[in-house]
VOTOR-159459 format. One record per residue (C-alpha): residue number from 1; residue in three letters; x, y, z. Coordinates in steps of 0.02 Angstrom, whole numbers, plus 50000, padded with zeros to 5 digits. Layout:
<finus>
{NUM; 'ALA'; {X; Y; Z}}
...
</finus>
This chain:
<finus>
{1; 'MET'; {51789; 55132; 55112}}
{2; 'SER'; {51942; 55025; 55150}}
{3; 'ASP'; {51945; 54914; 55302}}
{4; 'ASP'; {52075; 55021; 55389}}
{5; 'ALA'; {52017; 55196; 55338}}
{6; 'PRO'; {51980; 55312; 55485}}
{7; 'LEU'; {51795; 55329; 55523}}
{8; 'ARG'; {51695; 55485; 55566}}
{9; 'ILE'; {51600; 55432; 55722}}
{10; 'LEU'; {51469; 55529; 55818}}
{11; 'ILE'; {51431; 55469; 55996}}
{12; 'MET'; {51260; 55527; 56058}}
{13; 'ALA'; {51214; 55509; 56242}}
{14; 'ALA'; {51107; 55596; 56372}}
{15; 'GLU'; {51253; 55606; 56494}}
{16; 'VAL'; {51441; 55609; 56475}}
{17; 'VAL'; {51582; 55614; 56603}}
{18; 'PRO'; {51646; 55739; 56660}}
{19; 'PHE'; {51503; 55855; 56609}}
{20; 'ALA'; {51350; 55765; 56680}}
{21; 'LYS'; {51327; 55596; 56763}}
{22; 'THR'; {51193; 55494; 56849}}
{23; 'GLY'; {51258; 55320; 56808}}
{24; 'GLY'; {51370; 55207; 56705}}
{25; 'LEU'; {51307; 55274; 56539}}
{26; 'ALA'; {51404; 55434; 56571}}
{27; 'ASP'; {51564; 55337; 56604}}
{28; 'VAL'; {51547; 55242; 56440}}
{29; 'ALA'; {51505; 55398; 56339}}
{30; 'GLY'; {51656; 55487; 56413}}
{31; 'ALA'; {51783; 55345; 56396}}
{32; 'LEU'; {51738; 55258; 56232}}
{33; 'PRO'; {51766; 55410; 56120}}
{34; 'LYS'; {51938; 55438; 56196}}
{35; 'ALA'; {51987; 55259; 56157}}
{36; 'LEU'; {51919; 55276; 55979}}
{37; 'LYS'; {52018; 55437; 55956}}
{38; 'LEU'; {52177; 55346; 56009}}
{39; 'LEU'; {52142; 55219; 55872}}
{40; 'GLY'; {52149; 55358; 55743}}
{41; 'HIS'; {51965; 55396; 55710}}
{42; 'ASP'; {51879; 55564; 55695}}
{43; 'VAL'; {51762; 55557; 55844}}
{44; 'ARG'; {51639; 55686; 55907}}
{45; 'VAL'; {51517; 55678; 56053}}
{46; 'ALA'; {51344; 55757; 56067}}
{47; 'MET'; {51244; 55784; 56227}}
{48; 'PRO'; {51122; 55912; 56298}}
{49; 'ARG'; {51190; 56067; 56383}}
{50; 'TYR'; {51110; 56053; 56556}}
{51; 'GLY'; {51100; 56202; 56671}}
{52; 'ARG'; {51227; 56122; 56789}}
{53; 'ILE'; {51362; 56125; 56653}}
{54; 'ALA'; {51457; 56285; 56691}}
{55; 'THR'; {51522; 56387; 56545}}
{56; 'GLU'; {51680; 56441; 56633}}
{57; 'ARG'; {51728; 56272; 56706}}
{58; 'PHE'; {51713; 56180; 56541}}
{59; 'GLN'; {51766; 56326; 56431}}
{60; 'LEU'; {51611; 56316; 56323}}
{61; 'GLN'; {51623; 56403; 56156}}
{62; 'GLN'; {51485; 56439; 56032}}
{63; 'ALA'; {51499; 56315; 55888}}
{64; 'SER'; {51348; 56372; 55785}}
{65; 'GLN'; {51226; 56512; 55765}}
{66; 'PRO'; {51048; 56475; 55826}}
{67; 'PHE'; {50952; 56365; 55705}}
{68; 'PRO'; {50772; 56300; 55698}}
{69; 'VAL'; {50730; 56124; 55754}}
{70; 'PRO'; {50571; 56043; 55686}}
{71; 'MET'; {50457; 55988; 55829}}
{72; 'ASP'; {50286; 55945; 55761}}
{73; 'HIS'; {50220; 56112; 55695}}
{74; 'ARG'; {50343; 56218; 55794}}
{75; 'LEU'; {50521; 56273; 55758}}
{76; 'PRO'; {50606; 56306; 55925}}
{77; 'GLU'; {50787; 56360; 55910}}
{78; 'ALA'; {50945; 56275; 55968}}
{79; 'ARG'; {51127; 56317; 55959}}
{80; 'LEU'; {51279; 56209; 55980}}
{81; 'LEU'; {51407; 56245; 56113}}
{82; 'ALA'; {51574; 56155; 56112}}
{83; 'SER'; {51694; 56090; 56241}}
{84; 'THR'; {51829; 55956; 56228}}
{85; 'LEU'; {51885; 55792; 56302}}
{86; 'ALA'; {52074; 55787; 56316}}
{87; 'THR'; {52164; 55632; 56249}}
{88; 'PRO'; {52347; 55593; 56213}}
{89; 'ALA'; {52299; 55599; 56028}}
{90; 'GLY'; {52229; 55776; 56043}}
{91; 'ASP'; {52070; 55860; 56098}}
{92; 'LEU'; {51904; 55779; 56053}}
{93; 'PRO'; {51755; 55894; 56018}}
{94; 'VAL'; {51599; 55882; 56127}}
{95; 'TYR'; {51446; 55971; 56056}}
{96; 'MET'; {51310; 56021; 56176}}
{97; 'VAL'; {51134; 56061; 56119}}
{98; 'ASP'; {51084; 56222; 56206}}
{99; 'ASN'; {50903; 56271; 56236}}
{100; 'GLN'; {50850; 56354; 56398}}
{101; 'HIS'; {50671; 56290; 56396}}
{102; 'TYR'; {50717; 56105; 56382}}
{103; 'PHE'; {50882; 56091; 56475}}
{104; 'ASP'; {50910; 56234; 56597}}
{105; 'ARG'; {50845; 56135; 56746}}
{106; 'ASP'; {50915; 56069; 56909}}
{107; 'GLY'; {50912; 55886; 56857}}
{108; 'ILE'; {50938; 55780; 56703}}
{109; 'TYR'; {50791; 55659; 56700}}
{110; 'MET'; {50619; 55628; 56777}}
{111; 'TYR'; {50525; 55773; 56700}}
{112; 'GLU'; {50351; 55759; 56624}}
{113; 'ASP'; {50415; 55819; 56456}}
{114; 'ASP'; {50566; 55703; 56445}}
{115; 'ALA'; {50506; 55633; 56279}}
{116; 'ASP'; {50500; 55808; 56205}}
{117; 'ARG'; {50668; 55853; 56281}}
{118; 'PHE'; {50763; 55706; 56208}}
{119; 'ILE'; {50675; 55715; 56040}}
{120; 'PHE'; {50731; 55896; 56034}}
{121; 'PHE'; {50910; 55849; 56082}}
{122; 'SER'; {50916; 55712; 55950}}
{123; 'ARG'; {50840; 55816; 55810}}
{124; 'ALA'; {50946; 55967; 55853}}
{125; 'THR'; {51103; 55860; 55848}}
{126; 'LEU'; {51066; 55800; 55671}}
{127; 'GLU'; {51017; 55974; 55612}}
{128; 'GLY'; {51172; 56043; 55699}}
{129; 'LEU'; {51285; 55926; 55603}}
{130; 'LYS'; {51221; 56004; 55443}}
{131; 'GLN'; {51262; 56175; 55516}}
{132; 'LEU'; {51440; 56115; 55550}}
{133; 'GLY'; {51457; 56025; 55384}}
{134; 'TRP'; {51525; 55869; 55469}}
{135; 'GLN'; {51453; 55708; 55398}}
{136; 'PRO'; {51472; 55554; 55510}}
{137; 'ASP'; {51497; 55381; 55439}}
{138; 'VAL'; {51415; 55312; 55595}}
{139; 'VAL'; {51300; 55383; 55727}}
{140; 'HIS'; {51319; 55282; 55887}}
{141; 'CYS'; {51163; 55304; 55995}}
{142; 'HIS'; {51150; 55255; 56177}}
{143; 'ASP'; {50994; 55202; 56272}}
{144; 'TRP'; {50816; 55262; 56243}}
{145; 'HIS'; {50856; 55448; 56245}}
{146; 'THR'; {50934; 55441; 56071}}
{147; 'ALA'; {50845; 55288; 56001}}
{148; 'ILE'; {50738; 55393; 55884}}
{149; 'VAL'; {50891; 55433; 55778}}
{150; 'PRO'; {50902; 55263; 55688}}
{151; 'ASN'; {50714; 55282; 55658}}
{152; 'TRP'; {50741; 55452; 55575}}
{153; 'LEU'; {50888; 55394; 55468}}
{154; 'LYS'; {50771; 55264; 55391}}
{155; 'THR'; {50623; 55383; 55371}}
{156; 'ILE'; {50625; 55573; 55372}}
{157; 'TYR'; {50812; 55587; 55334}}
{158; 'LYS'; {50818; 55439; 55215}}
{159; 'ASP'; {50823; 55545; 55058}}
{160; 'GLU'; {50936; 55683; 55123}}
{161; 'PRO'; {51105; 55678; 55033}}
{162; 'PHE'; {51193; 55737; 55191}}
{163; 'PHE'; {51150; 55575; 55282}}
{164; 'ALA'; {51145; 55461; 55130}}
{165; 'GLN'; {51296; 55360; 55187}}
{166; 'THR'; {51269; 55371; 55376}}
{167; 'ALA'; {51243; 55207; 55468}}
{168; 'SER'; {51179; 55186; 55645}}
{169; 'VAL'; {51234; 55081; 55793}}
{170; 'TYR'; {51118; 55070; 55942}}
{171; 'THR'; {51181; 55018; 56114}}
{172; 'ILE'; {51066; 54948; 56249}}
{173; 'HIS'; {51139; 54982; 56421}}
{174; 'ASN'; {50989; 54921; 56520}}
{175; 'LEU'; {50837; 54847; 56435}}
{176; 'ALA'; {50727; 54887; 56584}}
{177; 'TYR'; {50725; 55074; 56542}}
{178; 'GLN'; {50641; 55087; 56372}}
{179; 'GLY'; {50565; 55261; 56363}}
{180; 'ILE'; {50381; 55223; 56337}}
{181; 'PHE'; {50260; 55363; 56289}}
{182; 'GLY'; {50094; 55394; 56201}}
{183; 'HIS'; {50045; 55427; 56020}}
{184; 'ARG'; {50073; 55615; 56030}}
{185; 'VAL'; {50260; 55582; 56034}}
{186; 'LEU'; {50253; 55515; 55856}}
{187; 'GLU'; {50187; 55683; 55798}}
{188; 'ILE'; {50318; 55779; 55895}}
{189; 'ALA'; {50453; 55669; 55818}}
{190; 'GLY'; {50380; 55691; 55644}}
{191; 'VAL'; {50355; 55505; 55612}}
{192; 'ASP'; {50168; 55488; 55643}}
{193; 'GLU'; {50137; 55442; 55461}}
{194; 'TYR'; {50236; 55282; 55489}}
{195; 'GLY'; {50130; 55229; 55637}}
{196; 'PHE'; {50175; 55117; 55782}}
{197; 'ILE'; {50293; 54971; 55770}}
{198; 'ALA'; {50191; 54813; 55767}}
{199; 'HIS'; {50252; 54637; 55791}}
{200; 'PRO'; {50146; 54481; 55802}}
{201; 'ASP'; {50228; 54429; 55966}}
{202; 'THR'; {50237; 54602; 56048}}
{203; 'PRO'; {50059; 54668; 56046}}
{204; 'HIS'; {50102; 54801; 56175}}
{205; 'LEU'; {50202; 54892; 56040}}
{206; 'ASN'; {50044; 54919; 55939}}
{207; 'ASP'; {49982; 55067; 56041}}
{208; 'VAL'; {50131; 55144; 56130}}
{209; 'VAL'; {50290; 55231; 56076}}
{210; 'ASP'; {50433; 55126; 56143}}
{211; 'PHE'; {50591; 55223; 56104}}
{212; 'MET'; {50707; 55077; 56139}}
{213; 'GLY'; {50600; 54963; 56033}}
{214; 'ARG'; {50617; 55085; 55889}}
{215; 'GLY'; {50806; 55092; 55910}}
{216; 'ILE'; {50814; 54902; 55903}}
{217; 'TYR'; {50695; 54897; 55755}}
{218; 'TYR'; {50782; 55026; 55644}}
{219; 'ALA'; {50968; 55023; 55686}}
{220; 'ASP'; {51092; 54945; 55565}}
{221; 'ILE'; {51181; 54862; 55711}}
{222; 'VAL'; {51117; 54834; 55888}}
{223; 'ASN'; {51228; 54791; 56034}}
{224; 'THR'; {51224; 54776; 56220}}
{225; 'VAL'; {51361; 54786; 56348}}
{226; 'SER'; {51414; 54604; 56369}}
{227; 'GLU'; {51405; 54446; 56266}}
{228; 'THR'; {51308; 54350; 56398}}
{229; 'TYR'; {51178; 54489; 56417}}
{230; 'ALA'; {51158; 54491; 56227}}
{231; 'ARG'; {51108; 54308; 56237}}
{232; 'GLU'; {51004; 54328; 56395}}
{233; 'ILE'; {50892; 54463; 56323}}
{234; 'LEU'; {50833; 54344; 56187}}
{235; 'ARG'; {50738; 54252; 56324}}
{236; 'PRO'; {50575; 54313; 56402}}
{237; 'GLU'; {50645; 54317; 56579}}
{238; 'PHE'; {50773; 54449; 56528}}
{239; 'GLY'; {50693; 54524; 56372}}
{240; 'GLU'; {50577; 54649; 56460}}
{241; 'GLY'; {50444; 54617; 56328}}
{242; 'LEU'; {50560; 54654; 56181}}
{243; 'ASP'; {50635; 54480; 56163}}
{244; 'PRO'; {50532; 54435; 56007}}
{245; 'LEU'; {50595; 54591; 55919}}
{246; 'LEU'; {50772; 54556; 55977}}
{247; 'ARG'; {50762; 54377; 55915}}
{248; 'ASP'; {50709; 54442; 55744}}
{249; 'ARG'; {50864; 54552; 55741}}
{250; 'ARG'; {50984; 54427; 55819}}
{251; 'ASP'; {51091; 54425; 55660}}
{252; 'ARG'; {51131; 54608; 55697}}
{253; 'LEU'; {51138; 54594; 55887}}
{254; 'PHE'; {51308; 54588; 55972}}
{255; 'GLY'; {51384; 54600; 56145}}
{256; 'VAL'; {51532; 54713; 56184}}
{257; 'LEU'; {51596; 54731; 56361}}
{258; 'ASN'; {51619; 54904; 56430}}
{259; 'GLY'; {51791; 54949; 56492}}
{260; 'ILE'; {51862; 55049; 56636}}
{261; 'ASP'; {51983; 55195; 56640}}
{262; 'ALA'; {52140; 55098; 56684}}
{263; 'GLN'; {52239; 55258; 56711}}
{264; 'SER'; {52117; 55326; 56840}}
{265; 'TYR'; {52085; 55158; 56925}}
{266; 'ASN'; {52265; 55110; 56958}}
{267; 'PRO'; {52316; 55055; 57134}}
{268; 'ALA'; {52497; 55095; 57093}}
{269; 'ALA'; {52459; 55278; 57068}}
{270; 'ASP'; {52291; 55313; 57154}}
{271; 'PRO'; {52315; 55464; 57269}}
{272; 'GLN'; {52154; 55426; 57365}}
{273; 'ILE'; {52210; 55261; 57441}}
{274; 'ALA'; {52322; 55235; 57592}}
{275; 'ALA'; {52468; 55153; 57503}}
{276; 'PRO'; {52513; 55110; 57323}}
{277; 'TYR'; {52534; 54931; 57265}}
{278; 'ASP'; {52549; 54832; 57105}}
{279; 'MET'; {52576; 54653; 57045}}
{280; 'LEU'; {52761; 54661; 57087}}
{281; 'ASP'; {52728; 54713; 57266}}
{282; 'ILE'; {52552; 54696; 57337}}
{283; 'GLY'; {52607; 54738; 57514}}
{284; 'GLY'; {52519; 54907; 57507}}
{285; 'LYS'; {52350; 54819; 57499}}
{286; 'LEU'; {52363; 54771; 57683}}
{287; 'ALA'; {52392; 54953; 57729}}
{288; 'CYS'; {52237; 54997; 57628}}
{289; 'LYS'; {52136; 54864; 57721}}
{290; 'LEU'; {52188; 54932; 57891}}
{291; 'ASP'; {52151; 55109; 57832}}
{292; 'LEU'; {51976; 55059; 57774}}
{293; 'GLN'; {51941; 54977; 57942}}
{294; 'ARG'; {51997; 55136; 58034}}
{295; 'THR'; {51897; 55247; 57917}}
{296; 'LEU'; {51734; 55154; 57951}}
{297; 'GLY'; {51762; 55121; 58136}}
{298; 'LEU'; {51792; 54934; 58121}}
{299; 'PRO'; {51926; 54847; 58225}}
{300; 'GLU'; {52092; 54838; 58133}}
{301; 'ASP'; {52113; 54654; 58096}}
{302; 'ARG'; {52224; 54591; 57957}}
{303; 'GLU'; {52163; 54411; 57975}}
{304; 'VAL'; {51976; 54435; 57951}}
{305; 'ALA'; {51905; 54424; 57775}}
{306; 'LEU'; {51845; 54599; 57733}}
{307; 'ILE'; {51700; 54601; 57608}}
{308; 'GLY'; {51655; 54762; 57517}}
{309; 'ALA'; {51504; 54813; 57413}}
{310; 'ILE'; {51468; 54975; 57319}}
{311; 'SER'; {51297; 54982; 57240}}
{312; 'ARG'; {51123; 55050; 57224}}
{313; 'LEU'; {51027; 54967; 57365}}
{314; 'SER'; {50892; 54876; 57268}}
{315; 'ASP'; {50828; 54701; 57231}}
{316; 'GLN'; {50902; 54707; 57055}}
{317; 'LYS'; {51074; 54720; 57134}}
{318; 'GLY'; {51040; 54569; 57245}}
{319; 'PHE'; {51011; 54656; 57410}}
{320; 'ASP'; {50861; 54547; 57447}}
{321; 'LEU'; {50984; 54402; 57448}}
{322; 'ILE'; {51111; 54497; 57552}}
{323; 'GLY'; {50975; 54545; 57676}}
{324; 'ALA'; {50926; 54363; 57695}}
{325; 'VAL'; {51103; 54301; 57735}}
{326; 'LEU'; {51176; 54451; 57826}}
{327; 'GLU'; {51135; 54404; 58006}}
{328; 'PRO'; {51194; 54221; 57996}}
{329; 'LEU'; {51345; 54278; 57897}}
{330; 'LEU'; {51400; 54395; 58036}}
{331; 'ARG'; {51362; 54268; 58173}}
{332; 'LEU'; {51447; 54118; 58097}}
{333; 'LEU'; {51593; 54175; 57989}}
{334; 'PRO'; {51754; 54271; 58027}}
{335; 'VAL'; {51710; 54419; 57915}}
{336; 'GLN'; {51686; 54604; 57911}}
{337; 'LEU'; {51566; 54680; 57786}}
{338; 'VAL'; {51566; 54857; 57716}}
{339; 'ILE'; {51423; 54924; 57608}}
{340; 'MET'; {51416; 55094; 57525}}
{341; 'GLY'; {51268; 55157; 57425}}
{342; 'THR'; {51093; 55226; 57429}}
{343; 'GLY'; {50928; 55156; 57369}}
{344; 'GLU'; {50768; 55086; 57442}}
{345; 'GLN'; {50724; 55153; 57614}}
{346; 'ARG'; {50691; 54980; 57684}}
{347; 'TYR'; {50874; 54936; 57654}}
{348; 'HIS'; {50932; 55099; 57732}}
{349; 'GLU'; {50836; 55057; 57890}}
{350; 'ARG'; {50880; 54871; 57896}}
{351; 'PHE'; {51066; 54895; 57869}}
{352; 'THR'; {51075; 55039; 57994}}
{353; 'GLN'; {50996; 54927; 58126}}
{354; 'ILE'; {51112; 54781; 58089}}
{355; 'ALA'; {51264; 54895; 58095}}
{356; 'ALA'; {51209; 54953; 58269}}
{357; 'HIS'; {51198; 54771; 58328}}
{358; 'HIS'; {51363; 54717; 58247}}
{359; 'PRO'; {51476; 54871; 58257}}
{360; 'GLU'; {51635; 54767; 58251}}
{361; 'GLN'; {51586; 54674; 58093}}
{362; 'PHE'; {51471; 54780; 57988}}
{363; 'ALA'; {51481; 54959; 57926}}
{364; 'VAL'; {51361; 55046; 57807}}
{365; 'ALA'; {51386; 55214; 57721}}
{366; 'LEU'; {51222; 55277; 57648}}
{367; 'THR'; {51304; 55391; 57522}}
{368; 'PHE'; {51415; 55386; 57370}}
{369; 'ASN'; {51587; 55457; 57390}}
{370; 'ASP'; {51726; 55427; 57263}}
{371; 'THR'; {51866; 55431; 57391}}
{372; 'LEU'; {51778; 55305; 57504}}
{373; 'ALA'; {51737; 55197; 57351}}
{374; 'ARG'; {51920; 55186; 57306}}
{375; 'LYS'; {51965; 55144; 57486}}
{376; 'ILE'; {51838; 55002; 57479}}
{377; 'TYR'; {51909; 54933; 57317}}
{378; 'ALA'; {52087; 54942; 57384}}
{379; 'GLY'; {52049; 54883; 57561}}
{380; 'SER'; {51928; 54740; 57528}}
{381; 'ASP'; {51980; 54559; 57513}}
{382; 'LEU'; {51815; 54512; 57428}}
{383; 'PHE'; {51695; 54618; 57326}}
{384; 'LEU'; {51511; 54570; 57326}}
{385; 'MET'; {51395; 54585; 57174}}
{386; 'PRO'; {51251; 54458; 57183}}
{387; 'SER'; {51145; 54545; 57050}}
{388; 'ARG'; {50980; 54476; 56988}}
{389; 'PHE'; {51036; 54536; 56816}}
{390; 'GLU'; {51185; 54643; 56765}}
{391; 'PRO'; {51202; 54699; 56583}}
{392; 'CYS'; {51387; 54733; 56606}}
{393; 'GLY'; {51443; 54796; 56775}}
{394; 'LEU'; {51597; 54903; 56801}}
{395; 'ASN'; {51624; 54880; 56987}}
{396; 'GLN'; {51685; 54701; 56969}}
{397; 'MET'; {51813; 54759; 56840}}
{398; 'ILE'; {51876; 54895; 56956}}
{399; 'ALA'; {51881; 54770; 57099}}
{400; 'LEU'; {51988; 54652; 56994}}
{401; 'ARG'; {52105; 54796; 56955}}
{402; 'TYR'; {52128; 54828; 57142}}
{403; 'GLY'; {52145; 54644; 57188}}
{404; 'ALA'; {51977; 54634; 57278}}
{405; 'ILE'; {51914; 54462; 57229}}
{406; 'PRO'; {51738; 54474; 57154}}
{407; 'LEU'; {51600; 54364; 57220}}
{408; 'VAL'; {51460; 54376; 57093}}
{409; 'ARG'; {51307; 54293; 57022}}
{410; 'ALA'; {51349; 54221; 56851}}
{411; 'THR'; {51240; 54334; 56745}}
{412; 'GLY'; {51271; 54462; 56608}}
{413; 'GLY'; {51439; 54548; 56612}}
{414; 'LEU'; {51478; 54471; 56781}}
{415; 'ALA'; {51485; 54300; 56698}}
{416; 'ASP'; {51596; 54369; 56559}}
{417; 'THR'; {51726; 54446; 56675}}
{418; 'VAL'; {51734; 54336; 56831}}
{419; 'ALA'; {51799; 54157; 56816}}
{420; 'ASP'; {51749; 54043; 56959}}
{421; 'TYR'; {51892; 53980; 57068}}
{422; 'HIS'; {51935; 53795; 57053}}
{423; 'ALA'; {52051; 53737; 57191}}
{424; 'ALA'; {52110; 53578; 57105}}
{425; 'ALA'; {52172; 53672; 56952}}
{426; 'ASP'; {52213; 53831; 57048}}
{427; 'GLN'; {52119; 53932; 56916}}
{428; 'GLY'; {51995; 54075; 56922}}
{429; 'ASN'; {51992; 54256; 56978}}
{430; 'GLY'; {51835; 54256; 57084}}
{431; 'PHE'; {51686; 54161; 57150}}
{432; 'THR'; {51521; 54138; 57060}}
{433; 'PHE'; {51352; 54061; 57095}}
{434; 'GLY'; {51206; 54023; 56980}}
{435; 'PRO'; {51031; 54009; 57054}}
{436; 'TYR'; {50959; 54173; 57117}}
{437; 'GLU'; {50937; 54103; 57292}}
{438; 'HIS'; {51002; 54162; 57460}}
{439; 'LEU'; {51070; 53990; 57501}}
{440; 'ALA'; {51174; 53990; 57341}}
{441; 'LEU'; {51245; 54160; 57390}}
{442; 'TYR'; {51284; 54103; 57566}}
{443; 'THR'; {51370; 53945; 57503}}
{444; 'ALA'; {51479; 54048; 57386}}
{445; 'ILE'; {51529; 54165; 57529}}
{446; 'VAL'; {51575; 54016; 57640}}
{447; 'ARG'; {51681; 53944; 57500}}
{448; 'ALA'; {51769; 54111; 57474}}
{449; 'VAL'; {51803; 54139; 57659}}
{450; 'GLU'; {51872; 53962; 57677}}
{451; 'THR'; {51986; 53992; 57527}}
{452; 'TYR'; {52045; 54155; 57604}}
{453; 'GLN'; {52122; 54055; 57746}}
{454; 'HIS'; {52247; 53980; 57621}}
{455; 'ARG'; {52351; 54137; 57596}}
{456; 'ASP'; {52470; 54069; 57463}}
{457; 'LEU'; {52322; 54017; 57353}}
{458; 'TRP'; {52235; 54183; 57389}}
{459; 'ARG'; {52389; 54283; 57339}}
{460; 'LYS'; {52396; 54192; 57172}}
{461; 'MET'; {52212; 54231; 57143}}
{462; 'VAL'; {52240; 54415; 57184}}
{463; 'LEU'; {52382; 54422; 57056}}
{464; 'ARG'; {52270; 54340; 56924}}
{465; 'ALA'; {52135; 54466; 56962}}
{466; 'MET'; {52252; 54613; 56945}}
{467; 'ALA'; {52320; 54544; 56781}}
{468; 'ALA'; {52149; 54554; 56696}}
{469; 'ASP'; {52144; 54688; 56561}}
{470; 'HIS'; {51977; 54778; 56557}}
{471; 'SER'; {52041; 54941; 56485}}
{472; 'TRP'; {51942; 55023; 56346}}
{473; 'ASP'; {52066; 54980; 56209}}
{474; 'ALA'; {51999; 54805; 56171}}
{475; 'SER'; {51818; 54862; 56183}}
{476; 'ALA'; {51850; 55010; 56068}}
{477; 'ARG'; {51924; 54895; 55937}}
{478; 'ARG'; {51770; 54786; 55947}}
{479; 'TYR'; {51659; 54938; 55922}}
{480; 'VAL'; {51760; 54988; 55768}}
{481; 'ASP'; {51722; 54816; 55698}}
{482; 'LEU'; {51536; 54847; 55729}}
{483; 'TYR'; {51545; 55020; 55649}}
{484; 'ARG'; {51624; 54947; 55492}}
{485; 'ARG'; {51494; 54809; 55489}}
{486; 'ALA'; {51356; 54939; 55504}}
{487; 'VAL'; {51428; 55042; 55361}}
{488; 'ALA'; {51451; 54889; 55250}}
{489; 'SER'; {51279; 54817; 55285}}
{490; 'ARG'; {51177; 54975; 55303}}
{491; 'ILE'; {50995; 54930; 55276}}
{492; 'GLU'; {50917; 55024; 55131}}
{493; 'ARG'; {50741; 54973; 55175}}
{494; 'LEU'; {50644; 54965; 55337}}
{495; 'PRO'; {50675; 54801; 55430}}
{496; 'HIS'; {50527; 54681; 55440}}
{497; 'GLU'; {50412; 54797; 55342}}
{498; 'SER'; {50272; 54673; 55363}}
{499; 'TYR'; {50269; 54715; 55548}}
{500; 'ARG'; {50236; 54900; 55519}}
{501; 'LEU'; {50067; 54978; 55551}}
{502; 'GLY'; {50033; 55121; 55431}}
</finus>
């Protein structure tokens, strides 16, 4: 295959925008294939057909007749339904694995048989490709739900001519969610004869089925969603018990930042914000700030530094730090703070109480609403993300696009996208801090609020922020490089065979 020949790429994910979404995985799985299609590649997407995916709304068509799917000693049937993702380069096929027993439910995750469900989805996808007669050069698997596929391509499908030239790329979105199950899952997946993965430095892999571990172990290329996170997960404090395995595969481990939909997140053309603005004329941002204050019942004040945050309310996202500095922050600094999100009940209660005591400075919306989210991006002067760890993060990229200056902890994708402001050189597009300590966060906020008082410097920083390009085009090109690397260096044998338990 020549270096510029179009690739046949299958994207496999448990959720895909606009069909089903619980988090950022769906955004990636919906946006990346569009960007790849625009680069000239033959891209298809595979996902389960959940009960919430309406036939009429998404114009689902039958793409295959029912076919058997091996599941241990059973052969339940699946069929493929098809919809499309529209792109300027033409429609992109989305195949949905349809089986009432496994997928016709109210939710997507958190069922006792999730291992069975996603094994079925993964196996049905590969068997369905044979029904369609479409042979991918690369199968790109996302998170634990599809991590068994690289395992199969090196074992039960290894000698099948249909997949003889198919390479695998495995993307880790969040190492904390690994998909860990018992021995029975090996039998259901048809790989019990190969045993558990064993590694001298990860004894916990000797007696559990860790789907993510298997994806890392067997894939031709492994990546995660930022370069810094790819380095961080090689260390025990970030590796979630898989760092020894990741270190062994570091020659095939890469970081590729996610992107954002720059057409959708565009303050010059966003119909959900109060006024349009762009780098040539940012005047509309003030109108958006006043609108956000009115919307949330805060006093309209153009001079106060308005800080926004949109997040799951959890310790991982740094809300233990925010909780520690919130009261002194509101007492001592000329700020307003707006938080939108849901999460741990203790944060719901704490923030509701603080909002009642500081109604002119603090507003909390315990929900997620896309219109309000866009108003927060457009109306905020600062955008707060003090995460304990953050594999990539999309919110800071959207904030940059809307000229809301990110204030972040320098970890993972936050470190790769936000450059700390240096007054002497007048450089940087945000504010960062290092130690995961509430005093470090508070100091960074003080520095940002003081800088906000110098409006000429602040305006320059806003323009630098808005100039950052975090569209999917650059990330898609990086993924194409990884796909070609996977095809060229496809492993014929099992990696680290000495670590296998038969």
